C-alpha positions as CSV (number, residue, x, y, z in Angstrom):
1,M,141.6,182.0,110.4
2,Y,141.5,185.3,108.6
3,T,144.0,187.7,107.0
4,G,142.4,191.0,108.1
5,I,141.9,192.0,104.5
6,V,138.3,193.0,104.1
7,K,136.8,191.6,100.9
8,A,133.5,193.5,100.9
9,V,131.2,195.9,102.8
10,R,127.6,194.6,102.9
11,P,124.4,195.9,104.5
12,L,122.6,194.0,107.1
13,T,119.2,193.0,105.5
14,G,117.8,191.8,108.8
15,V,118.5,191.8,112.5
16,T,116.1,189.6,114.4
17,P,116.4,189.2,118.2
18,Y,115.4,186.0,119.9
19,A,115.6,184.8,123.5
20,G,119.4,184.3,124.1
21,H,120.6,185.1,120.6
22,T,120.1,187.4,117.5
23,Q,119.9,186.4,113.9
24,F,121.8,188.5,111.3
25,A,121.0,188.3,107.6
26,I,123.3,189.6,104.9
27,D,123.0,189.4,101.1
28,F,126.4,188.3,99.8
29,T,127.8,189.0,96.4
30,D,128.5,186.1,93.9
31,E,132.2,186.3,94.8
32,L,131.5,185.9,98.5
33,L,129.0,183.1,97.9
34,A,131.5,181.0,95.9
35,D,131.7,177.5,97.5
36,L,130.1,178.8,100.7
37,K,128.4,176.1,102.8
38,I,126.4,176.0,106.0
39,G,128.8,175.7,108.9
40,A,131.5,177.8,107.2
41,S,133.2,180.5,109.1
42,V,132.9,184.2,108.0
43,S,134.3,187.3,109.6
44,V,131.6,189.9,110.2
45,E,133.0,193.1,111.6
46,G,136.0,191.0,112.8
47,T,133.8,188.5,114.7
48,C,134.1,184.9,113.6
49,M,130.6,183.7,112.8
50,T,129.2,180.5,111.5
51,V,126.9,180.3,108.5
52,A,123.5,179.1,109.8
53,G,121.4,179.4,106.7
54,L,121.7,179.9,102.9
55,A,118.8,181.1,100.7
56,G,119.9,182.5,97.4
57,P,122.2,185.4,98.1
58,R,121.0,185.7,101.7
59,V,123.3,184.3,104.4
60,T,122.2,184.1,108.0
61,F,124.3,184.0,111.2
62,E,123.3,183.5,114.8
63,A,125.1,185.5,117.6
64,M,124.6,184.2,121.1
65,S,124.3,186.7,124.0
66,A,127.9,186.1,125.1
67,T,129.1,187.3,121.6
68,L,126.7,190.2,121.6
69,N,128.0,191.3,125.0
70,R,131.6,191.2,124.0
71,T,131.3,192.8,120.5
72,N,129.8,195.8,118.8
73,L,127.2,193.6,117.1
74,R,124.7,194.3,119.8
75,R,124.4,197.9,118.4
76,F,123.7,197.0,114.8
77,K,120.3,197.3,113.1
78,S,119.0,196.4,109.7
79,G,120.5,198.6,107.0
80,D,123.9,199.1,108.8
81,V,126.9,198.0,106.8
82,V,129.6,195.6,108.0
83,N,133.0,194.4,106.9
84,I,133.1,190.9,105.5
85,E,135.9,188.4,105.0
86,R,135.7,184.8,104.1
87,S,138.0,182.4,106.0
88,A,141.5,182.1,104.6
89,R,142.5,179.3,102.3
90,M,145.8,177.4,102.2
91,N,148.5,178.8,99.9
92,E,146.7,182.2,99.6
93,E,148.6,185.4,100.2
94,V,148.3,186.8,103.7
95,G,148.1,190.5,103.0
96,G,147.5,191.5,106.6
97,H,148.2,189.3,109.6
98,L,146.7,186.1,110.8
99,M,143.5,186.7,112.8
100,A,141.2,184.3,114.6
101,G,138.1,186.4,114.7
102,H,138.0,186.2,118.5
103,V,137.2,189.7,119.6
104,A,139.0,190.6,122.9
105,T,137.2,193.8,123.7
106,T,135.4,196.8,122.2
107,A,137.0,200.3,121.9
108,E,135.2,203.6,121.7
109,V,136.0,206.0,118.8
110,V,137.5,209.2,120.1
111,E,138.3,211.0,116.8
112,L,138.2,210.3,113.0
113,S,139.7,212.3,110.3
114,V,139.3,211.4,106.6
115,R,141.2,214.3,105.1
116,E,143.4,213.4,102.1
117,E,146.5,214.9,103.7
118,G,146.3,212.6,106.7
119,A,143.4,210.3,107.5
120,F,143.5,208.6,110.9
121,I,141.3,207.2,113.7
122,R,141.8,207.4,117.4
123,F,140.0,205.1,119.9
124,H,140.1,204.3,123.6
125,V,140.9,200.7,124.6
126,P,140.2,199.4,128.1
127,A,143.5,199.3,130.1
128,K,143.3,195.5,130.5
129,W,143.9,195.2,126.7
130,A,145.7,198.4,125.9
131,K,148.8,197.0,127.6
132,Y,149.2,194.5,124.7
133,I,149.1,197.2,122.0
134,F,152.4,198.8,120.8
135,P,153.4,201.3,118.1
136,R,154.1,199.5,114.8
137,G,152.4,196.4,116.1
138,F,149.4,194.6,114.4
139,L,145.9,195.1,115.5
140,G,142.6,193.8,114.3
141,V,139.9,196.5,114.1
142,N,136.5,195.6,112.9
143,G,138.1,192.7,111.0
144,C,140.7,194.9,109.3
145,S,144.4,194.3,109.8
146,L,146.0,197.6,110.8
147,T,149.3,198.9,112.0
148,V,149.4,201.0,115.2
149,A,150.9,204.5,114.9
150,E,150.7,205.7,118.5
151,V,149.5,204.6,121.9
152,E,149.1,207.1,124.7
153,D,147.0,206.8,127.9
154,N,145.1,203.8,126.4
155,V,144.2,205.9,123.3
156,V,145.3,204.2,120.0
157,T,146.0,206.1,116.8
158,I,146.0,204.4,113.5
159,N,146.7,206.1,110.2
160,L,144.3,205.2,107.4
161,I,145.4,204.9,103.7
162,P,142.8,205.7,101.0
163,E,142.4,202.0,100.1
164,T,141.4,201.2,103.6
165,L,138.8,203.9,103.6
166,R,137.5,202.8,100.2
167,Q,137.3,199.1,101.1
168,T,135.9,199.2,104.6
169,T,133.3,200.8,106.8
170,F,135.8,203.1,108.5
171,A,134.8,206.3,106.7
172,S,131.4,206.2,108.3
173,Y,132.5,206.0,111.9
174,Q,131.5,208.6,114.5
175,P,132.9,209.5,117.9
176,G,131.2,207.2,120.4
177,D,130.9,204.2,118.0
178,L,132.3,200.9,119.2
179,L,135.0,199.0,117.4
180,N,135.8,195.3,117.7
181,I,139.4,194.8,118.8
182,E,141.4,191.7,118.3
183,V,144.9,191.9,119.8
184,D,147.7,189.8,118.3
185,H,147.7,186.5,120.2
186,Q,151.5,186.0,120.1
187,T,152.0,189.5,121.6
188,V,149.5,188.6,124.4
189,V,151.3,185.3,125.2
190,L,154.8,186.9,125.1
191,F,153.7,189.9,127.3
192,D,152.1,187.6,129.9
193,V,155.1,185.3,130.1
194,V,157.5,188.2,130.6
195,E,155.1,189.8,133.1
196,R,154.9,186.6,135.2
197,T,158.6,186.0,135.0
198,I,159.4,189.5,136.3
199,A,156.8,189.2,139.0
200,G,158.2,185.9,140.1
201,S,161.8,187.3,140.2
202,L,160.7,190.3,142.3
203,S,158.9,187.9,144.7
204,R,162.0,185.8,145.2
205,I,164.2,188.9,145.7
206,S,161.7,190.2,148.3
207,A,161.7,186.9,150.1
208,A,165.5,186.7,150.1
209,A,165.7,190.2,151.6
210,L,163.5,189.1,154.5
211,V,165.8,186.2,155.4
């Protein structure tokens, strides 16, 4: 599990494609390396990845084709920077919201403003997932826990405070870039239960009217 509080922005030192998967290499800081072991989980751009190799500061991860197809990792190349968060530990403060690192979909950046008087980002989410996103709700975007400001026609607007711009990769985004989106799991479950309940009630009403 993760908290959605990005701990560092690190460059990819290597992106090596193989048949069926791609290896990503990242040089971690001493703080990120503390007690890190092979098999540990790390959030890379909001995607839960398993440490496959450790060699000094260099940490390697393997992303299978299914992960690449679902996330924006397929677009990354050596030198690109990514948001990093180590997995959460018991009794630590949850500054954002609990996240699993399971990316639901990607969203395309529509607009980004980093002006001091009002920084924000807008992105288009596929309708299948946009129905789970509500104003003032939580949303995981490239591994960062953010609060939704507006949702209109599947376009989500999120306001960005200076600390978010300083601590993450957001300031470098361009229209057309893809973002990894993790919707709040509890919201998904609640929405689906209500939707099925209403659909079942309407079906029973329709059946009764035909009798």
